[in-house]
N, CA, C and O atoms as a CHARMM CRD file, in Angstrom:
* protein
*
  284
    1    1 MET  N      0.85700  -1.20100  -0.01000 PROA 1      0.00000
    2    1 MET  CA    -0.04000   0.13000   0.01000 PROA 1      0.00000
    3    1 MET  C      0.92400   1.23000  -0.07600 PROA 1      0.00000
    4    1 MET  O      2.08100   1.14400   0.33500 PROA 1      0.00000
    5    2 GLN  N      0.37400   2.33500  -0.66200 PROA 2      0.00000
    6    2 GLN  CA     1.15500   3.53500  -0.77300 PROA 2      0.00000
    7    2 GLN  C      1.06100   4.33200   0.55500 PROA 2      0.00000
    8    2 GLN  O      1.97200   5.08700   0.89700 PROA 2      0.00000
    9    3 SER  N     -0.00800   4.15800   1.26300 PROA 3      0.00000
   10    3 SER  CA    -0.25600   5.09500   2.47400 PROA 3      0.00000
   11    3 SER  C      0.83500   4.98700   3.51900 PROA 3      0.00000
   12    3 SER  O      1.15500   6.05000   4.04900 PROA 3      0.00000
   13    4 PRO  N      1.45400   3.89700   3.90400 PROA 4      0.00000
   14    4 PRO  CA     2.59400   3.79100   4.83100 PROA 4      0.00000
   15    4 PRO  C      3.77300   4.43600   4.43100 PROA 4      0.00000
   16    4 PRO  O      4.56100   4.82500   5.29300 PROA 4      0.00000
   17    5 VAL  N      4.01500   4.61200   3.16000 PROA 5      0.00000
   18    5 VAL  CA     5.27500   5.06600   2.45100 PROA 5      0.00000
   19    5 VAL  C      5.01700   6.72000   2.64200 PROA 5      0.00000
   20    5 VAL  O      5.87800   7.47500   3.09400 PROA 5      0.00000
   21    6 ILE  N      3.84800   7.08900   2.27200 PROA 6      0.00000
   22    6 ILE  CA     3.54900   8.58600   2.47100 PROA 6      0.00000
   23    6 ILE  C      3.62300   9.02000   3.87800 PROA 6      0.00000
   24    6 ILE  O      4.25300  10.03100   4.18700 PROA 6      0.00000
   25    7 ASP  N      2.99800   8.28800   4.74700 PROA 7      0.00000
   26    7 ASP  CA     3.13400   8.63300   6.14100 PROA 7      0.00000
   27    7 ASP  C      4.56000   8.69500   6.70300 PROA 7      0.00000
   28    7 ASP  O      4.93700   9.63200   7.40700 PROA 7      0.00000
   29    8 LYS  N      5.29500   7.70900   6.38000 PROA 8      0.00000
   30    8 LYS  CA     6.69900   7.79800   6.83600 PROA 8      0.00000
   31    8 LYS  C      7.53100   8.99600   6.24500 PROA 8      0.00000
   32    8 LYS  O      8.38900   9.54700   6.93500 PROA 8      0.00000
   33    9 LEU  N      7.24500   9.41100   4.87500 PROA 9      0.00000
   34    9 LEU  CA     7.89900  10.50700   4.43600 PROA 9      0.00000
   35    9 LEU  C      7.40200  11.67700   5.11400 PROA 9      0.00000
   36    9 LEU  O      8.20300  12.53300   5.49100 PROA 9      0.00000
   37   10 ALA  N      6.01400  11.82000   5.33300 PROA 10     0.00000
   38   10 ALA  CA     5.50600  13.07600   5.96500 PROA 10     0.00000
   39   10 ALA  C      6.17000  13.29300   7.41800 PROA 10     0.00000
   40   10 ALA  O      6.39200  14.42400   7.85000 PROA 10     0.00000
   41   11 ASP  N      6.45500  12.17200   8.10300 PROA 11     0.00000
   42   11 ASP  CA     7.06700  12.28600   9.31600 PROA 11     0.00000
   43   11 ASP  C      8.62900  12.75600   9.14300 PROA 11     0.00000
   44   11 ASP  O      9.14100  13.45600  10.01700 PROA 11     0.00000
   45   12 GLU  N      9.30200  12.38200   8.08600 PROA 12     0.00000
   46   12 GLU  CA    10.66200  12.67600   7.83000 PROA 12     0.00000
   47   12 GLU  C     10.90500  14.02900   7.14600 PROA 12     0.00000
   48   12 GLU  O     11.93600  14.67300   7.34400 PROA 12     0.00000
   49   13 ARG  N      9.88000  14.45000   6.30500 PROA 13     0.00000
   50   13 ARG  CA    10.11500  15.53200   5.48100 PROA 13     0.00000
   51   13 ARG  C      9.26600  16.64100   5.96900 PROA 13     0.00000
   52   13 ARG  O      8.18000  16.75900   5.40200 PROA 13     0.00000
   53   14 LYS  N      9.54700  17.45300   6.88800 PROA 14     0.00000
   54   14 LYS  CA     8.65000  18.57900   7.37300 PROA 14     0.00000
   55   14 LYS  C      8.69200  19.72700   6.38600 PROA 14     0.00000
   56   14 LYS  O      7.90800  20.66100   6.55400 PROA 14     0.00000
   57   15 ASP  N      9.65200  19.73700   5.24000 PROA 15     0.00000
   58   15 ASP  CA     9.68700  20.75100   4.30800 PROA 15     0.00000
   59   15 ASP  C      8.69500  20.50000   3.04800 PROA 15     0.00000
   60   15 ASP  O      8.65700  21.20000   2.03600 PROA 15     0.00000
   61   16 VAL  N      7.97500  19.46600   3.29100 PROA 16     0.00000
   62   16 VAL  CA     6.98300  19.15700   2.16100 PROA 16     0.00000
   63   16 VAL  C      5.61200  18.76900   2.90500 PROA 16     0.00000
   64   16 VAL  O      5.51900  18.05800   3.90600 PROA 16     0.00000
   65   17 LYS  N      4.53800  19.40800   2.18000 PROA 17     0.00000
   66   17 LYS  CA     3.17300  19.13200   2.62600 PROA 17     0.00000
   67   17 LYS  C      2.79400  17.91300   1.94700 PROA 17     0.00000
   68   17 LYS  O      3.00900  17.80200   0.74000 PROA 17     0.00000
   69   18 PHE  N      2.16400  16.84500   2.71800 PROA 18     0.00000
   70   18 PHE  CA     1.64500  15.79900   2.10800 PROA 18     0.00000
   71   18 PHE  C      0.08600  15.79000   2.45600 PROA 18     0.00000
   72   18 PHE  O     -0.27500  16.05100   3.60300 PROA 18     0.00000
   73   19 THR  N     -0.78500  15.50100   1.50100 PROA 19     0.00000
   74   19 THR  CA    -2.07900  15.36100   1.76200 PROA 19     0.00000
   75   19 THR  C     -2.72800  14.11300   1.02100 PROA 19     0.00000
   76   19 THR  O     -2.27500  13.62200  -0.01300 PROA 19     0.00000
   77   20 LYS  N     -3.74400  13.71600   1.63700 PROA 20     0.00000
   78   20 LYS  CA    -4.38700  12.40400   0.95600 PROA 20     0.00000
   79   20 LYS  C     -5.89200  12.72200   0.79100 PROA 20     0.00000
   80   20 LYS  O     -6.49200  13.50100   1.53200 PROA 20     0.00000
   81   21 MET  N     -6.48900  12.01000  -0.31500 PROA 21     0.00000
   82   21 MET  CA    -7.79400  12.34800  -0.68900 PROA 21     0.00000
   83   21 MET  C     -8.46700  11.06600  -0.82000 PROA 21     0.00000
   84   21 MET  O     -7.82000  10.13900  -1.30800 PROA 21     0.00000
   85   22 ASP  N     -9.83500  10.85000  -0.40700 PROA 22     0.00000
   86   22 ASP  CA   -10.61600   9.86800  -0.69300 PROA 22     0.00000
   87   22 ASP  C    -11.42900  10.19600  -2.00500 PROA 22     0.00000
   88   22 ASP  O    -12.33700  11.02400  -2.06500 PROA 22     0.00000
   89   23 VAL  N    -11.01600   9.50800  -2.92700 PROA 23     0.00000
   90   23 VAL  CA   -11.61900   9.76600  -4.30700 PROA 23     0.00000
   91   23 VAL  C    -13.13500   9.57700  -4.33200 PROA 23     0.00000
   92   23 VAL  O    -13.87200  10.30500  -4.99800 PROA 23     0.00000
   93   24 ASP  N    -13.55900   8.57500  -3.58200 PROA 24     0.00000
   94   24 ASP  CA   -15.01500   8.21700  -3.51400 PROA 24     0.00000
   95   24 ASP  C    -15.79300   9.36400  -2.92600 PROA 24     0.00000
   96   24 ASP  O    -16.91700   9.63700  -3.34800 PROA 24     0.00000
   97   25 ALA  N    -15.18600  10.07000  -1.91400 PROA 25     0.00000
   98   25 ALA  CA   -15.91700  11.12800  -1.28900 PROA 25     0.00000
   99   25 ALA  C    -15.80200  12.46000  -2.09300 PROA 25     0.00000
  100   25 ALA  O    -16.55000  13.41800  -1.89600 PROA 25     0.00000
  101   26 ASN  N    -14.84500  12.43600  -2.97500 PROA 26     0.00000
  102   26 ASN  CA   -14.57200  13.65600  -3.72900 PROA 26     0.00000
  103   26 ASN  C    -14.57600  13.26300  -5.28900 PROA 26     0.00000
  104   26 ASN  O    -13.49400  13.27600  -5.87700 PROA 26     0.00000
  105   27 PRO  N    -15.53700  12.97700  -5.85800 PROA 27     0.00000
  106   27 PRO  CA   -15.52000  12.40800  -7.37100 PROA 27     0.00000
  107   27 PRO  C    -15.12900  13.38800  -8.43300 PROA 27     0.00000
  108   27 PRO  O    -14.74400  12.96200  -9.52200 PROA 27     0.00000
  109   28 ASP  N    -15.20500  14.73500  -8.18100 PROA 28     0.00000
  110   28 ASP  CA   -14.98400  15.67200  -9.13600 PROA 28     0.00000
  111   28 ASP  C    -13.52000  15.97400  -9.16700 PROA 28     0.00000
  112   28 ASP  O    -13.05900  16.48300 -10.18900 PROA 28     0.00000
  113   29 THR  N    -12.71800  15.70200  -8.11800 PROA 29     0.00000
  114   29 THR  CA   -11.15600  16.03200  -8.16700 PROA 29     0.00000
  115   29 THR  C    -10.41600  15.20100  -9.01000 PROA 29     0.00000
  116   29 THR  O     -9.53000  15.71900  -9.69100 PROA 29     0.00000
  117   30 PRO  N    -10.65300  13.85100  -9.09100 PROA 30     0.00000
  118   30 PRO  CA   -10.00600  13.10100 -10.03500 PROA 30     0.00000
  119   30 PRO  C    -10.15200  13.37200 -11.46600 PROA 30     0.00000
  120   30 PRO  O     -9.19000  13.31300 -12.23300 PROA 30     0.00000
  121   31 LYS  N    -11.43000  13.69100 -11.86700 PROA 31     0.00000
  122   31 LYS  CA   -11.79600  14.25400 -13.20200 PROA 31     0.00000
  123   31 LYS  C    -10.92100  15.43400 -13.43000 PROA 31     0.00000
  124   31 LYS  O    -10.30500  15.47200 -14.49500 PROA 31     0.00000
  125   32 LYS  N    -10.78000  16.42700 -12.55500 PROA 32     0.00000
  126   32 LYS  CA   -10.13300  17.64000 -12.68400 PROA 32     0.00000
  127   32 LYS  C     -8.68100  17.48200 -13.10500 PROA 32     0.00000
  128   32 LYS  O     -8.14000  18.19400 -13.95100 PROA 32     0.00000
  129   33 PHE  N     -8.11300  16.51900 -12.46400 PROA 33     0.00000
  130   33 PHE  CA    -6.59600  16.12800 -12.66500 PROA 33     0.00000
  131   33 PHE  C     -6.36100  15.01100 -13.64600 PROA 33     0.00000
  132   33 PHE  O     -5.21800  14.63200 -13.90100 PROA 33     0.00000
  133   34 GLY  N     -7.51800  14.43700 -14.24500 PROA 34     0.00000
  134   34 GLY  CA    -7.23100  13.40500 -15.25800 PROA 34     0.00000
  135   34 GLY  C     -6.87800  12.04800 -14.66800 PROA 34     0.00000
  136   34 GLY  O     -6.36200  11.18900 -15.38300 PROA 34     0.00000
  137   35 ILE  N     -7.14100  11.83100 -13.39000 PROA 35     0.00000
  138   35 ILE  CA    -6.79600  10.72100 -12.64300 PROA 35     0.00000
  139   35 ILE  C     -7.57900   9.37100 -13.05200 PROA 35     0.00000
  140   35 ILE  O     -8.79100   9.26500 -12.86300 PROA 35     0.00000
  141   36 MET  N     -6.88600   8.46400 -13.56300 PROA 36     0.00000
  142   36 MET  CA    -7.45300   7.24700 -14.14500 PROA 36     0.00000
  143   36 MET  C     -7.28000   5.89900 -13.31200 PROA 36     0.00000
  144   36 MET  O     -7.91900   4.86000 -13.47900 PROA 36     0.00000
  145   37 ALA  N     -6.36000   6.12300 -12.45900 PROA 37     0.00000
  146   37 ALA  CA    -5.82700   5.04000 -11.62100 PROA 37     0.00000
  147   37 ALA  C     -5.48700   5.40200 -10.29300 PROA 37     0.00000
  148   37 ALA  O     -5.11800   6.55500 -10.07300 PROA 37     0.00000
  149   38 ILE  N     -5.57300   4.45600  -9.25700 PROA 38     0.00000
  150   38 ILE  CA    -5.25200   4.61000  -7.96700 PROA 38     0.00000
  151   38 ILE  C     -4.24100   3.67500  -7.62900 PROA 38     0.00000
  152   38 ILE  O     -4.37000   2.51000  -8.00500 PROA 38     0.00000
  153   39 PRO  N     -3.15200   4.06100  -6.90300 PROA 39     0.00000
  154   39 PRO  CA    -2.72600   5.41600  -6.51600 PROA 39     0.00000
  155   39 PRO  C     -2.15700   6.29000  -7.48100 PROA 39     0.00000
  156   39 PRO  O     -1.26800   5.88400  -8.22900 PROA 39     0.00000
  157   40 THR  N     -2.63800   7.58800  -7.53900 PROA 40     0.00000
  158   40 THR  CA    -2.02500   8.50300  -8.33000 PROA 40     0.00000
  159   40 THR  C     -1.52100   9.67000  -7.38500 PROA 40     0.00000
  160   40 THR  O     -2.30100  10.22700  -6.61200 PROA 40     0.00000
  161   41 LEU  N     -0.26000   9.99600  -7.47200 PROA 41     0.00000
  162   41 LEU  CA     0.35200  10.86400  -6.58100 PROA 41     0.00000
  163   41 LEU  C      0.60900  12.31700  -7.45100 PROA 41     0.00000
  164   41 LEU  O      1.22900  12.33400  -8.51400 PROA 41     0.00000
  165   42 ILE  N      0.13300  13.30000  -6.93000 PROA 42     0.00000
  166   42 ILE  CA     0.42400  14.57600  -7.61800 PROA 42     0.00000
  167   42 ILE  C      1.44400  15.53300  -6.91100 PROA 42     0.00000
  168   42 ILE  O      1.26000  15.91800  -5.75600 PROA 42     0.00000
  169   43 VAL  N      2.51000  15.88900  -7.65000 PROA 43     0.00000
  170   43 VAL  CA     3.41900  16.64500  -6.92200 PROA 43     0.00000
  171   43 VAL  C      3.19600  18.08000  -7.43300 PROA 43     0.00000
  172   43 VAL  O      3.12200  18.25900  -8.64900 PROA 43     0.00000
  173   44 LYS  N      3.08500  19.10300  -6.58900 PROA 44     0.00000
  174   44 LYS  CA     2.80800  20.48700  -6.86700 PROA 44     0.00000
  175   44 LYS  C      3.88400  21.25200  -6.33500 PROA 44     0.00000
  176   44 LYS  O      4.31400  21.00300  -5.20900 PROA 44     0.00000
  177   45 LYS  N      4.44800  22.32900  -7.17600 PROA 45     0.00000
  178   45 LYS  CA     5.31500  23.35100  -6.56200 PROA 45     0.00000
  179   45 LYS  C      4.77600  24.79000  -6.95100 PROA 45     0.00000
  180   45 LYS  O      4.49200  25.17400  -8.08600 PROA 45     0.00000
  181   46 ASP  N      4.70500  25.41900  -5.90300 PROA 46     0.00000
  182   46 ASP  CA     4.22000  26.93300  -6.10100 PROA 46     0.00000
  183   46 ASP  C      2.68500  26.84600  -6.62500 PROA 46     0.00000
  184   46 ASP  O      2.25200  27.73400  -7.35800 PROA 46     0.00000
  185   47 GLY  N      1.95200  25.85400  -6.26500 PROA 47     0.00000
  186   47 GLY  CA     0.41900  25.83200  -6.53900 PROA 47     0.00000
  187   47 GLY  C      0.36400  25.20300  -7.91800 PROA 47     0.00000
  188   47 GLY  O     -0.77800  25.21400  -8.37700 PROA 47     0.00000
  189   48 LYS  N      1.29200  24.65200  -8.71500 PROA 48     0.00000
  190   48 LYS  CA     1.11900  24.07000  -9.91400 PROA 48     0.00000
  191   48 LYS  C      1.60600  22.69800  -9.94400 PROA 48     0.00000
  192   48 LYS  O      2.56700  22.33300  -9.26600 PROA 48     0.00000
  193   49 VAL  N      0.89800  21.87300 -10.78700 PROA 49     0.00000
  194   49 VAL  CA     1.21400  20.54800 -10.91300 PROA 49     0.00000
  195   49 VAL  C      2.56700  20.43300 -11.59900 PROA 49     0.00000
  196   49 VAL  O      2.73500  21.01200 -12.67200 PROA 49     0.00000
  197   50 VAL  N      3.53400  19.72400 -11.04500 PROA 50     0.00000
  198   50 VAL  CA     4.82500  19.63500 -11.87200 PROA 50     0.00000
  199   50 VAL  C      5.16100  18.22500 -12.14200 PROA 50     0.00000
  200   50 VAL  O      6.10000  17.95100 -12.88900 PROA 50     0.00000
  201   51 GLU  N      4.36600  17.21600 -11.51300 PROA 51     0.00000
  202   51 GLU  CA     4.56500  15.79700 -11.81000 PROA 51     0.00000
  203   51 GLU  C      3.38500  14.97100 -11.34500 PROA 51     0.00000
  204   51 GLU  O      2.81700  15.33500 -10.31600 PROA 51     0.00000
  205   52 GLN  N      2.94800  13.88300 -11.99800 PROA 52     0.00000
  206   52 GLN  CA     2.01600  13.11000 -11.70400 PROA 52     0.00000
  207   52 GLN  C      2.51800  11.64300 -11.80800 PROA 52     0.00000
  208   52 GLN  O      2.92300  11.16100 -12.86700 PROA 52     0.00000
  209   53 LEU  N      2.46200  10.97000 -10.63100 PROA 53     0.00000
  210   53 LEU  CA     2.91900   9.51900 -10.63700 PROA 53     0.00000
  211   53 LEU  C      1.76900   8.53400 -10.38000 PROA 53     0.00000
  212   53 LEU  O      0.97800   8.66500  -9.44600 PROA 53     0.00000
  213   54 VAL  N      1.73500   7.50800 -11.30700 PROA 54     0.00000
  214   54 VAL  CA     0.71700   6.51600 -11.22600 PROA 54     0.00000
  215   54 VAL  C      1.26900   5.27200 -10.83800 PROA 54     0.00000
  216   54 VAL  O      2.32500   4.86400 -11.32200 PROA 54     0.00000
  217   55 GLY  N      0.48100   4.51600  -9.81700 PROA 55     0.00000
  218   55 GLY  CA     1.01800   3.34300  -9.37000 PROA 55     0.00000
  219   55 GLY  C      1.68400   3.60300  -8.05400 PROA 55     0.00000
  220   55 GLY  O      1.89100   4.72200  -7.58500 PROA 55     0.00000
  221   56 TYR  N      2.03600   2.32300  -7.44200 PROA 56     0.00000
  222   56 TYR  CA     2.82900   2.34500  -6.18500 PROA 56     0.00000
  223   56 TYR  C      4.13400   2.94700  -6.44700 PROA 56     0.00000
  224   56 TYR  O      4.71300   2.63900  -7.48800 PROA 56     0.00000
  225   57 GLN  N      4.73800   3.87900  -5.51800 PROA 57     0.00000
  226   57 GLN  CA     5.95100   4.41600  -5.53300 PROA 57     0.00000
  227   57 GLN  C      6.72100   4.01400  -4.29300 PROA 57     0.00000
  228   57 GLN  O      6.16600   4.07800  -3.19500 PROA 57     0.00000
  229   58 SER  N      7.84900   3.64300  -4.40300 PROA 58     0.00000
  230   58 SER  CA     8.68000   3.23800  -3.21600 PROA 58     0.00000
  231   58 SER  C      9.09400   4.50600  -2.42600 PROA 58     0.00000
  232   58 SER  O      8.94100   5.61300  -2.94100 PROA 58     0.00000
  233   59 LYS  N      9.53500   4.38300  -1.37300 PROA 59     0.00000
  234   59 LYS  CA    10.11300   5.58700  -0.55200 PROA 59     0.00000
  235   59 LYS  C     11.31200   6.17700  -1.30100 PROA 59     0.00000
  236   59 LYS  O     11.47400   7.39600  -1.33800 PROA 59     0.00000
  237   60 GLU  N     12.10400   5.37400  -1.86400 PROA 60     0.00000
  238   60 GLU  CA    13.20100   5.91100  -2.61400 PROA 60     0.00000
  239   60 GLU  C     12.85200   6.49200  -3.93300 PROA 60     0.00000
  240   60 GLU  O     13.58400   7.37800  -4.37500 PROA 60     0.00000
  241   61 GLN  N     11.89800   6.12800  -4.56400 PROA 61     0.00000
  242   61 GLN  CA    11.47600   6.74300  -5.66900 PROA 61     0.00000
  243   61 GLN  C     10.72700   8.03200  -5.37800 PROA 61     0.00000
  244   61 GLN  O     10.80300   8.97800  -6.16200 PROA 61     0.00000
  245   62 LEU  N     10.09300   8.08000  -4.40200 PROA 62     0.00000
  246   62 LEU  CA     9.47200   9.41200  -4.04300 PROA 62     0.00000
  247   62 LEU  C     10.58200  10.45500  -3.52900 PROA 62     0.00000
  248   62 LEU  O     10.50500  11.65000  -3.81400 PROA 62     0.00000
  249   63 GLU  N     11.58200   9.93400  -2.78000 PROA 63     0.00000
  250   63 GLU  CA    12.57200  10.79300  -2.47000 PROA 63     0.00000
  251   63 GLU  C     13.32300  11.36400  -3.64000 PROA 63     0.00000
  252   63 GLU  O     13.73700  12.52400  -3.62100 PROA 63     0.00000
  253   64 THR  N     13.48800  10.60600  -4.59500 PROA 64     0.00000
  254   64 THR  CA    14.15100  11.05700  -5.82500 PROA 64     0.00000
  255   64 THR  C     13.31100  12.09000  -6.54700 PROA 64     0.00000
  256   64 THR  O     13.79800  13.13000  -6.99000 PROA 64     0.00000
  257   65 THR  N     11.98200  11.75300  -6.65300 PROA 65     0.00000
  258   65 THR  CA    11.05500  12.83400  -7.29000 PROA 65     0.00000
  259   65 THR  C     10.98100  14.16300  -6.56200 PROA 65     0.00000
  260   65 THR  O     10.93100  15.25700  -7.12400 PROA 65     0.00000
  261   66 LEU  N     10.97900  13.93400  -5.11900 PROA 66     0.00000
  262   66 LEU  CA    10.87500  15.22200  -4.46000 PROA 66     0.00000
  263   66 LEU  C     12.15400  16.07300  -4.53200 PROA 66     0.00000
  264   66 LEU  O     12.12900  17.30400  -4.51700 PROA 66     0.00000
  265   67 SER  N     13.29200  15.32100  -4.61200 PROA 67     0.00000
  266   67 SER  CA    14.55200  16.14500  -4.67400 PROA 67     0.00000
  267   67 SER  C     14.71200  17.03600  -5.85500 PROA 67     0.00000
  268   67 SER  O     15.46300  18.01100  -5.83300 PROA 67     0.00000
  269   68 LYS  N     13.97800  16.68200  -6.91700 PROA 68     0.00000
  270   68 LYS  CA    13.99800  17.46600  -8.04300 PROA 68     0.00000
  271   68 LYS  C     13.25200  18.93600  -7.84500 PROA 68     0.00000
  272   68 LYS  O     13.48800  19.91800  -8.54900 PROA 68     0.00000
  273   69 TYR  N     12.39300  18.89600  -6.85100 PROA 69     0.00000
  274   69 TYR  CA    11.50800  20.16700  -6.61600 PROA 69     0.00000
  275   69 TYR  C     11.78000  20.77900  -5.32400 PROA 69     0.00000
  276   69 TYR  O     11.14200  21.78500  -5.01400 PROA 69     0.00000
  277   70 THR  N     12.70800  20.26400  -4.48100 PROA 70     0.00000
  278   70 THR  CA    12.86300  20.92400  -3.19900 PROA 70     0.00000
  279   70 THR  C     14.50800  21.37900  -3.25100 PROA 70     0.00000
  280   70 THR  O     15.31300  20.88100  -4.03700 PROA 70     0.00000
  281   71 ASP  N     14.79100  22.29200  -2.38000 PROA 71     0.00000
  282   71 ASP  CA    16.16700  22.81100  -2.19300 PROA 71     0.00000
  283   71 ASP  C     16.94200  22.02800  -1.34600 PROA 71     0.00000
  284   71 ASP  O     18.10600  22.34700  -1.10400 PROA 71     0.00000
């Protein structure tokens, strides 16, 4: 599952804001972002989507992705 990886990163990376969404409770949001599969992770910087990751991402993969957008 993706959630434990996100939770661990959220504990370690106080410089990054992590949020989760229940797509069943918010059906319009996946349409807005063109989400076709779960899990989909959206990386935003300065309020703009900079990357969208589909499928399970390991902690190492997410750290690599985040390093592209953080100082």
